[in-house]
N, C-alpha and C positions, 0 to 999 in steps of 0.2 A: 197266783198271780203270773203271767207271761206277757211278755211284748215282742212283737217281730217289726222290726225296721221294713218300713215299705218306701221310703225316700230321705235321702240327706241333704241338706243345702247347706254348706260350711258357711254361708254368710262371709262375714269380715276376716274370716280366718280365727277369730278369738270367741264370736258369738254366732252361733249358728240354731237351726231348727233339724229335729230329726222327726219325722211323721213315721207311724206305722199303728199295729192294732194290737190294744191292748185285751186282754182276756183275763175279766176278775169274775169269780163267782160262777163259773160258767156262761158267762156272755162276753162277748168280744165286741170293742167299739174301736172307732179311730180315734188317736190322740196326738197331738203335736208335744213334743218336749223341746223347751227352750234349753239349750246347752252351751256350757261355757268352757272353754280350752282353759285349762288352770296353768298348763306349763309343762315344760320338760328338761330334764337335767339329770345330772351324775348322782350317783350315790354314794354313800361311804364304801361300799363294795366296788372293790374295781371291776370294771368291765360290763358293769351294770347301770342301764338307764330307765329311768321311771317319767312317765307320761299321765297327767291327771285332765279328767273332766267330771263337770257338775252339770246336773240336767235335772227341770222342775217341770210340774205339770200340777193342774187341779183338775179333780174328774168328781161329778156325784154320783155318790154311791146308789142313790136310786136308780141311776143309768144303767147298774149292772144288778140289779136287783137286790141289791142288798138294804133292806127296810127296816130290819131290826131296832129297836130302841128309838124311834123317832125324835121324842120329847127329850133325850139324853145324850144322843151323839148327833153332831150335825152332819148333813148332807154331803159338804165338801170334803173331799178326800184331796190332800197334798201330797205328793209324793216328790220326795227328793232324793235323786242318786248321786252317788260320789263313786267313781271308778278311777282305778289307778292301774296302770300296763306296766310291765317290767320287761324289758328286754335285755337278754344276756348275750353279749359277745365272746364267743369262744374260740 
């Protein structure tokens, strides 16, 4: 699975949308991720700042050619991404 962003809408600064191309199972489709800025703050380690984001989207497995086990596995695939970035000031 690979995602390449093509557009970022920062929205209100807390909730926004990142659009891009998702490749899954060799098939690429455009998707939109709903992104939430979780905050920024200091760490217990001196001179370290952490910034967090969450993102979600739902895609259909069949749109990407993943059709195995249709009676056992649903077609909707929920993607949840949690990301944290660390900045060190030296």
